[in-house]
N, C-alpha and C positions, 0 to 999 in steps of 0.2 A: 716609514721603511723598514726599520728596525726588523721589524716580524715580515717583511718578504727578503729581504738579505741572507737572514741567518738558515732560513731551510735553503737557499741556493747557495751558498757558501759548503755548508754541509753534503750538501747532494755531491759537490766535484772532489771533495777528500771521502766520501762513506765508503770507497771497494779498500783503501787504504786498510781496512783494520781486519780485513781477512783474506784480502788477494796473497800478499806474502807466504800463504801456508801454502796456495794451491804450488804445483808440483810442474819442473820444466821450464823451456827456451820462452821467448817470450812472444814469437809471432805467431806459429802455431799449436796451443799448447792449450792446458787447463788455465795460467795463468790469463792471458790474453780473453778463455770465455768469460773466467770469472767478473772481468772488466767491462767489458760489452753488457754480457746480461745482467750486470747491476744498473747497468744507467740505462737499459730497456725496460729494469723494474721499476728505478725510479720515475723515470718520464711516464711513464704509462698510470703509476700512483701519483704526481703530480697532479694530469691531466682529469684523473676522477678525482681526486679533491677536491678542487677549484669545483665539479660540476656536483658531486653530492652535497656540499656545502651548501653552496644554492638550492639545491632542492630542498632538504632537514629545517635548511633556516631557512625559509618562503622566499626566496631573493635576496636574500644578505647572508655576505659571507664571515664567517670568522675564524679570527687570527690565530687565536688558540687551538683549534681544531686544524688547520692548513701548517700550521709549525708542525708536528706533530704526526696526523698522518701523509702528508708529505712525504714522509720518510720511511711509509710502512714497507714499503717497493723491498726497498734495502733489507728491511730484518728478511722479510718473509724470505729471500732469495737467499739469505746469508748459508744458506745451508746447504744449496745446492746449487751456487752459481757457476759455477764449473763443469756443471754436468746436464744444459742441455748443449742442443745444437741449433738448432733452430728458432726464429728468434719468438713467435709468435705465445714460447712459453712463457717465458721471462713476461713478456706483456700483459697476457692474463694473470701471471702470477702478481703482478704492480698493480694490476687495476684492482683485484680479486683484496689484494689487501687494504688499499685507499678503502673500499665502501664496508669490509669489516670492521677496521677501526675507525670510519667516519660516525656510523653508525652505535657503537658501542662507547663512542665518548658520548653523543647523544644522548643516550635510550639507556645504557646500563652504569653509567656513571652516577647517576639519583638513587636507582636500586641499591650500588654500594654502600652510598653514605647511610640508606633505612638500616640496614645490617650493622651500622660503626665501622664500617672501610672507606677511608679518607683514603681516594687516588689521588691529590691534587695534581700533581703531575703526569698523570694518565699513563703513569708506566704499564700496570697490567693491562689496557689498553694496546696500547701502542708496540709494547716488547711480547709480553706472556700468552698473548692470542693471538697473534703472527708468528711466535715460535711452535704453536701447532699446528697450523696449515703449514707451515714451514717444513716442520716435518715428517708431513705429507707428503710434501712435496718432495724432500729428498730420499726418502724412504722405497717412492713410486719411480724415481729418476734412477734411482743405484740397480731396480729392477729390470727395469725396461732398457736398461743399455744392450747397446748393439754393436760391435767392431766397424760393420760397413757404414758406421756414421760417419768417422773422423776421416777416409779417406783410407790412404796403403800404410800409413800406420798405425789404424785406429786399434788391433791388439795392442798394441803397448801404449796408448794413453789409455784405455779405458781399465789394464790390468792396473795402472801408475793410480788413474781414478775409484778403483775398487783394493788400492792397500795389496795387489795381488788375490786376494777372497773372491768366494762366489758373490752374484751378485745380490740374490736372497737373503747370502750372510753378511752383508754390508748393508743391509735397507735393514737387519736388524742392529747392527750396530748406529749406523740411524738414529731412530731410536730409544734406546739405551743412549746415547751421549746426549737427549733433550732431556732423556728423565735428569741425566743428572746434572746440566747445568741448571733446571727446572729446580732443584734439590739444593743447589750451591746459593742461587736469588735466592729461595725461601727462608735459606739460614742466615746470610746474612742480613734481608728485611730484622728476620727477629730478634738477632743482637743487636740490630741496631734501634729498636723497639725499644727492647730492654735497657741497651746504655740510657737510653730519654726519659723515661720510667724511672731514674736510679735518677737522673739530674732532677725532675721536675718531685721529686722526693726530699731533695736540698733544701727545699725552700725558694725557689729561683721563680722569679714573676711572671708572670704569665706571656709579656710582650718582648719575653729575651727570644721568643718563636717569632717574632711578628718581624717580616719586611721592611716595615720600618725604623727600625731601630738599627738595622743595618745597611741598609740601602736608600736610594734618594729617591721619594716616592713623587711622581706626576702633581698628585696636586698639590705637593709643596712645595713649588715653584711659581716665583713669581710672574707671574705673565704680563706682560703688557696690555690695556685696554687696546680696544683697535679703536681710533681717532676718527671720529664721526663730521663729516662739512655740510655744520650746523645752515648753512649757507641754501644748499640743496635740501636738509631737509624742513625747509621753514617755508620755503616754496610753496607758497599753493597751490593745489590740482586746479585744473581748467575745469572740470563739475564744479569743485567747491568758489571759483570766483563764478560763477554764471548763478550758482545760487546762493551767494553772498547779495549779488548783483538784485537777484530779486523780494530778496525777504526787506533792506532796506529799505524807504523812503524817498523819494524823488521829491528834491525842494523845488513848490512852482513862486513864482515871483508872483502877488497879488500888485489889482493898482492901488494907490493913496489915494483915498477918497476927499 
């Protein structure tokens, strides 16, 4: 139940992380576009995630993949959530994000471990890979914007979206912003890894990094065993009754001479 509830609650609150940066009022503006497009992309990614998980799992669902890949649509559309007017674009982005994430988690994760790259929470598969396609989608969206798409106030909304720059210049800024974000992420990861190496070099036990030290594990719980009704189990089956009657000899009364 928790595996299904967490992504559901996260999907509802996801647009709050970046809608605040969109300009304008709430009715017909960039904020409303970001909200609509984000929910469309995440809805598409959730549906395609279940489908892809069943395909790569040969009919079995994976709760770990569903928890991560169901959010892929919101990650990929984050950089361009306020740039699409027609719903087909966010739906396709969400579907593609789910496909990429599920395939990466299923087939690329073992390759990472072979080269000594351990992504236990699938951060690279979910965020890094989707950020590349999200950057490309935002750059394409910037370069193809038209004033007529937004109605009478199209020029104002378009200028607000592009910060008064040309479409091609803003597309380049989208790529530059992605590069800065990736650089900050890698720098933060290297710094945290360096701190952990120092911690390990101080003689900290290996179990310090285990979940069982800080969390209550499922296997540690003393769950009551199910009580079986012995009366039902001990009752012989009809076939057993018939076989017993055939095997046991019948007693015949002999006359006394």
